[in-house]
C-alpha positions as CSV (number, residue, x, y, z in Angstrom):
1,M,8.1,-0.9,23.1
2,K,6.5,-2.1,19.9
3,L,3.1,-1.0,21.2
4,K,4.4,2.5,21.9
5,G,5.8,2.7,18.4
6,I,2.5,1.7,16.9
7,A,0.6,4.2,19.1
8,L,3.0,7.0,18.1
9,F,2.6,6.1,14.4
10,F,-1.2,6.3,14.6
11,M,-1.1,9.6,16.6
12,T,1.2,11.2,14.1
13,F,-0.8,9.8,11.2
14,A,-4.1,11.1,12.6
15,S,-2.6,14.6,12.9
16,L,-1.4,14.4,9.3
17,L,-4.9,13.6,8.1
18,S,-5.9,17.2,8.8
19,Q,-3.6,18.1,5.8
20,G,-5.7,15.7,3.6
21,G,-5.1,12.3,2.1
22,Y,-7.0,9.4,0.6
23,I,-8.9,6.2,1.3
24,S,-8.7,3.6,-1.4
25,I,-10.1,0.1,-2.1
26,A,-8.4,-1.9,-4.9
27,Y,-8.6,-5.3,-6.6
28,E,-5.2,-6.8,-7.6
29,F,-4.6,-9.8,-9.8
30,D,-1.6,-11.8,-11.1
31,L,-2.4,-13.8,-14.2
32,K,0.7,-15.9,-14.1
33,S,0.6,-17.0,-10.5
34,K,-3.3,-16.9,-10.5
35,Q,-3.4,-14.8,-7.4
36,K,-6.2,-12.3,-6.8
37,G,-7.3,-10.2,-3.9
38,Y,-8.3,-6.9,-2.5
39,Q,-6.7,-4.2,-0.4
40,V,-7.9,-1.2,1.6
41,S,-5.4,1.6,2.1
42,I,-5.3,5.0,3.7
43,G,-2.7,7.7,3.3
44,A,-2.1,11.2,4.7
45,A,-0.5,14.1,2.7
46,L,2.8,15.4,4.0
47,P,2.4,19.2,4.2
48,F,6.0,20.1,3.6
49,I,6.3,18.4,0.2
50,G,4.8,20.0,-2.9
51,E,2.6,23.1,-3.4
52,S,-0.6,23.2,-1.5
53,G,-3.5,22.2,-3.9
54,N,-1.1,21.6,-6.8
55,G,1.3,18.9,-5.7
56,P,3.3,16.8,-6.2
57,F,2.0,15.0,-3.1
58,V,3.6,12.4,-0.9
59,F,1.4,10.1,1.2
60,P,2.7,7.8,3.9
61,G,0.1,5.2,4.7
62,I,-1.0,1.8,5.8
63,V,-2.6,-1.1,3.8
64,F,-4.7,-4.1,4.8
65,G,-5.2,-6.8,2.2
66,Q,-6.3,-10.3,1.5
67,R,-5.0,-12.6,-1.4
68,Y,-6.2,-15.9,-2.7
69,S,-4.2,-18.3,-5.0
70,S,-6.4,-20.7,-7.1
71,V,-3.3,-22.8,-7.9
72,N,-2.7,-24.0,-4.3
73,N,-6.1,-23.1,-2.9
74,K,-4.6,-20.9,-0.2
75,S,-5.3,-17.4,1.0
76,Y,-3.3,-15.0,3.1
77,S,-3.7,-11.6,4.7
78,Y,-1.2,-8.8,4.9
79,T,-0.5,-5.4,6.4
80,D,2.0,-3.0,4.8
81,Y,3.3,0.5,5.5
82,Q,3.8,2.4,2.3
83,I,4.8,5.7,0.7
84,V,3.0,6.9,-2.4
85,T,4.0,9.8,-4.5
86,M,1.4,11.3,-6.9
87,T,1.6,14.0,-9.5
88,Q,-0.9,14.7,-12.3
89,G,-2.6,11.3,-11.9
90,I,0.7,9.3,-12.0
91,W,1.5,7.5,-8.8
92,F,4.4,5.3,-7.6
93,G,6.0,4.1,-4.4
94,G,7.0,1.3,-2.3
95,G,6.1,-0.5,0.9
96,Y,7.2,-2.9,3.6
97,G,5.1,-5.1,5.8
98,S,4.1,-8.6,6.8
99,G,1.8,-11.3,5.6
100,K,0.3,-14.3,7.4
101,M,0.1,-17.6,5.5
102,D,-0.4,-21.1,7.0
103,G,-0.2,-19.6,10.4
104,K,3.3,-18.2,9.7
105,K,4.3,-14.6,9.4
106,H,6.4,-13.6,6.4
107,K,8.0,-10.2,5.7
108,R,7.0,-8.5,2.4
109,R,8.2,-5.6,0.3
110,K,6.7,-4.1,-2.8
111,H,7.0,-1.3,-5.4
112,F,4.3,-0.1,-7.7
113,I,3.5,2.4,-10.4
114,G,0.3,3.5,-12.1
115,W,-1.9,6.2,-13.6
116,L,-5.3,7.1,-12.2
117,P,-7.2,3.8,-11.3
118,G,-4.8,1.3,-13.0
119,G,-1.3,0.2,-12.2
120,Y,1.3,-2.5,-11.7
121,V,2.6,-4.1,-8.5
122,N,5.7,-6.2,-7.9
123,E,6.1,-7.9,-4.5
124,S,8.8,-10.0,-2.9
125,T,8.4,-12.3,0.2
126,Q,11.1,-13.3,2.7
127,T,11.3,-17.0,3.4
128,A,11.9,-18.7,6.8
129,N,15.7,-18.9,6.0
130,S,15.8,-15.1,5.4
131,D,16.1,-15.3,1.6
132,W,13.9,-13.0,-0.5
133,L,11.8,-14.6,-3.2
134,K,11.5,-11.9,-5.8
135,G,8.4,-11.5,-7.9
136,T,6.1,-13.6,-5.7
137,F,3.3,-11.3,-7.0
138,K,3.7,-9.4,-10.2
139,G,0.3,-8.2,-11.1
140,Y,-2.2,-5.5,-12.0
141,H,-3.9,-3.0,-9.7
142,F,-7.3,-1.5,-10.2
143,G,-8.5,0.8,-7.5
144,L,-10.8,3.7,-6.5
145,A,-9.3,6.4,-4.3
146,F,-11.5,8.8,-2.4
147,P,-9.8,12.1,-1.5
148,L,-9.8,13.4,2.0
149,I,-9.7,17.2,1.5
150,G,-7.4,19.0,3.9
151,N,-5.2,22.0,4.3
152,H,-2.6,20.7,1.9
153,F,-4.2,18.1,-0.4
154,Q,-7.0,19.8,-2.3
155,P,-7.5,18.0,-5.6
């Protein structure tokens, strides 16, 4: 059942990309917890929200990332589904996904806000006993987004 859901997501996502979207690569860092890493994301524009070519735009998408902590010398990878809203260079949104650290899978959630290439990210991670550790990553985002021109998203 899970495989069918993933396949349906990707088929729907691929059809949305004809409306336009973005591909982004970003560097994120948290000065307090000394975590840093990168992420690659792709989002597709929803055609029924906003005015074609003018916005605001809403992009459901998927993120793949890697983080490293110099404090405990550990790294982890993650995958998130996210929703990004953008208007006049301002973007904000949230996401939910999972990360893998020390061979264990952890649920994650995040929210973020920014303007053009810079922004702020706040993430929480669920522990093995189902408690949410808030603010496990509170850091800065610097990224470059490459537009995918389509029928709806025409920056």
